[in-house]
N, C-alpha and C positions, 0 to 999 in steps of 0.2 A: 605577689608584693605583701608580705606578712609582717606583723609589728609583734613584739613580745607584749601579750595581753596583759603584763602588769607593768608595761612600759618602764621598767627597770630603769634604763639608760640614763632617764631623766633625772634622777635624783642625783646624778654628779654635778647635775647644772645649778642646783639650789633651788632653794623653796617655791618659789615662784614659776617653774618648769615642772614641779612634782605634781603628777593628777592621779587621785586615788581612783582604784579600779574597781575597790572592794567595797563593801558598806560600811560606813563611821560605826565606831564604836559608841553606844549610846550609854551615859552615866546615868541615868534616871529615865522616868516614864516622858518627862517633857520632850527630851532630846530624842527620844526614841520614835515619835511622830514621824511619818515620811517626809523628808525635805521635798521643796518645790523644786519643778524642773526651771532651768532658765525659761525655756517658753513660757511658762506659767509668770513668772517674774516679768516678762516684757511684756504680755498681754493684760496684766493686772490692771482694772481700772484703777483711776488717781483717787480712789476713796478715802485714804488715810486710816482704812481700818488697823486693828490690830495685827491682822494675818497678812498685809500687804508686804512681800518681800523687799520691793526697793525702799519702801518707805524706812521698814526696819535697818536696812544698811545706811541708809542717808542719813538716819538718825544717831547710829551709833558713830560714823564719821564726825559727824556734828559736834557729840559731846567728847570724842575723842579728841579733837583739834580745838576745841572752844569756838567753833568757826560763828562767825558774827552775822552769819545769814544762809538760809538754806543751800542757795544755789553754789556756795561755796563748796558746802559738804558733797553736793550733788556732783560738781566736778570732780572732786577728790575721789570720789567712790568709784564714778564711771572711768577713769583714768587708771586705778587699781584692777579691776575688772578687766579691762582692756589688756592691761600689761600681762593678767594671769593667762587669758586667753591668745595672744601673740605669742607667750615664750613657748607654751605647751607646743603650739602648731608648729613654728618656726622649729624647736629645739628637734623635734620628731623629723622635721622636713630635711633638717640638716643632717642628722645623725644617721637618718633611715634612708632617706628618698622617699618618705611616706609618711602621712598625717593621720591620726586617730578622726574619727568621723564624730566631730564634735558638735552634731546637731542639738540646738537647744532643748530638743524634746529628749534626748538622751544624756545632758549633764545635769545632775540634782547639785542643787546651791543650798549651803547656809550662810543666810545673810548676816549672822552675827559672827560667822567663823573667820580664820584668816588661812593664809597659804600655810602647808597645801591642804588644810582641813576643810576650806569653803567649797572646794569642787570634787563630786564624785563621777565619774562617767560609769553608767550602768552595762554599756556594751563596747568592746574595742574590737572594732572594723576598719581595714584601713582604706585609705583613699589615696590619691597621687599627691606628692609632694611640692608640685610647681606652684609657682605665684599665682596664678589664674585660680588654682582650686584654693590656696592658702586666702586669697579675696574673698573667692565664694564663703569659704567657712566662717571668718572672723569679720571681715566687713560687711558683706551681706546678710551672713547668717545671725551676727551677735551685735555689732555694733550700732547696725543701723535701726533695728527694732529698740536696743536700748536707749538710743538717742533720743528717738521718738518718744519713747515712756517717760524718760527724764522729762524731754521738754514740756510733754502734758501735765506736769506736777511742777517745774521750776522754772523761773526766768533764766533760763542757761542759753547763750547765742550758738547755733548751729557751728559756725566758724572755730569757737572754743571748743567743742567736743571733737570736732575734726582733729584739731591741733593736738588733743588730748588723745585720741587714737594713732597719730603718728609718733609722739614722743613715747609711747608705750611701746610700739614697736622698736624705734630706734634703741630705747632702753633695753628691750629683749635681746636686741641684736649687740650692744656693747657687751653684755654678759656672757652672751655666746662666744662672740668673737674673742673675749678676754679667756676664757676656759680652753678653748681651740689652740690658742697662744701656747698656754701653760701647759697643755699636754701634747705638743707636737703635733697638732691636728692640722697643719696648713690647708689640707684640702676642705677641711669643716670651716675655717675661718674665709678661706674664699666663695665657698656656696653659700654661705650666710651673707655676705657682703651683698652678693648678687641677687640673692632673693629679697633681700631689703631693699635695694635700689629699686629692681621693679616693681616692689609694692608701694614704695613713696610716689613713685611716678603714677600709681592707679588715679582715675580722674577723682575719687572720693578722697586722696590724700595729697594730690597735685598743688603745690602752691601755699602747702600746710608750713614750711620751713625749708631750709637749705640743708643738706648734707653734705660733710666733707670727708676726704679721707687724711686719715694722719696716723703717724707711725704707730700710736697707739689703737688704731680702729678706724671705724666711722664714727664722727661725731654729727651732733645735729642742733641747731638752732632754729626753733620755731618762729612764726610771727604771729602767734596769739598767746594768750597769757592763762594759766590754768587756775588762777586766783588764789593761789596759796599763799601769796603776800599777804592776804588780806585774813588771816589767820594770825593771831597775836603769837610776836614773835617769830612768824615764818620765814620772811624773806622770799627771795626770788630762787628758782631752781635753776640749775646747770644751764640747761636748754633754753631758759626764758627770752621772750622778745627783749624785756626789760633787764638793764645792767645793773639796777638798784629800784628797791621797792618805790613806785610811784606815793607820792604825795598824797593824801595826809597818811600814807601809813608807812611813814618812816618813824614813828614814835614809838616802836617795840611793843612789849606784851601789853603796855597799859592803853596803846593806841584805840 
C-alpha cells in the first residue's frame, strides 16, 4: 500500500484537495517561525493569547465575513477545516485505495493561510482507505477534538458542528464525483458514493441530514444550520435546513 510522497494526483481535484508535503516558503522572518501542529491547536487552552491558533483562525474569519458574533465565525472556520480534511482523506481513498496518515501531530497548520497553503503534512505514510479508517482519521482524530476546543471558547451547539462535519463531507464528495464523471472515471464516482454513504451512517454523523442520489451525483440536505445566514448578505447555503434566511435576518447587509 503505497502513496506518492508528494500526493501529486490530488492537485487535479481542486485546491481543497491539495495537501503540501514540503515546508512552505517563508517570505519574511515572521512567517519563518515554525507553524503549530493541529494537535497543538486542538489542545491550546482558550486563553485568547496572541499565539492561540484557533483564536487566530476564528478572528480572521470573523473579520473577512464581518460576522456579527464569534460563534458564527467559529462555525464557518470549523466547516472550512473539516472540508480540507475530508477532501484530502476521501480523495486519496478514492484514487489510491489508501489515505495518508493525517494524525494531528503530523499536520502543521497556518491559521492565517487558505487552501492549499494552510496545511503541510510533515511525513507521508499510508493507511487503509476504508470508511472505518477514514472515520478514525477525520472524525475521531480531528473533528471531535476540534469541536471540543471550539465549544470551550464559543457558544456553538454540538449538533451544529456535527452538521458542519457532514456537510463538509458531502461537499467533498460532490466535487470528487463531478471530477470523476468529467474524466471518465465511473469507478471513482462509485467508490466515492459508497464511502460517503458509509461515513454518513457513522454514529457521529447519522441523523445530521438526508443524502439523496441525483443524476448529477449525491445531494445532501442537512438538519441544522451553520449560521452563515447571520453574516451580512450571507443568505442560506445550498444544503441548509432553511429554504430562506430566518427572520429577522432577511434585511440584507444592513441587517
